[in-house]
N, C-alpha and C positions, 0 to 999 in steps of 0.2 A: 793604652788603660788609663783612664784617669781615677788616684782617687784622690777625694775629697773628704771631710770632717765632718761635711754633713749631712752624708747617706745617715748612720744611727740618725739623728736627731731629726734629719723629715721621718725615717720610718716609726721613730719614736708619737712624731704628728698621726701621725696618716693614721696611726691605730689607733692614737685618742679623738682622732677623727670619727671612724669609722664606732669607735664604741659609742661616742654621743649618737652620732647617726641610729645604729640600732637598739637604742636604749630610747631615744625618739616614740610616743607613741601616736602624735597630734591626727602624723598622715597616713598610720592604717586604718583611726575612723574614716579617715575622709577614702581609705581607699574601698574599707565595706561599704560606706554606704552606695558608693560611683557600682560597688560590683551589685544590688541589690539592688539598682534601677535598676541596674543593665535586664536582670530575670525580670523586673518585672513590666518593662517594656518588647521583651522578648514576648514574655504569659500572654498578653495585648494585642500584640502584634500575631499571634498564631491564633488566640480567639479569633482579634478579630477577617482571621481570613479562613477557620473552618466553622467562626459561629453561627455563619448563614445555613448552613448546612446537619448541621449537628442539634440545633436549633429545632427546625423543618423536622426532622426528624424526630426530636423529642415530642414535638406540640403532636406529630402526625401519629405517634403512640398515644400517646394521653387523648385523644380524642374520638381513636379505632378502641379505646379499655373502655373511655365511659356513650362512647354511643352506641356501644355492642358492635364494629363492622367489625367482629376476628378475633376483639380481643379478649371476649369473654368477663369483661368486667363491668358492663352495666347492663340496665335491659331493653330491651326494645321492642 
C-alpha cells in the first residue's frame, strides 16, 4: 500500500467539485425542458395513434344526439 500526501487534497478538490456541480442550476433547467418535451411528444404520439378511433366515436355520438338516432337529444 502506497501512502501519499496528495490524498486529502484530492478529496478536498473532489468535494469542492461536487459542491459546485450540485449548486449549478443551469443544467437543471435544460433537463426540465427535456422532460417536458418528452411528455409532449408522448402525448402527441398517443393522440395520433388513438385519435382516429376516439374522434370517430365522438363525432358518431354527437351526430346521434343531434339527429335523434337513439341519442335522445335532437328532434326528428
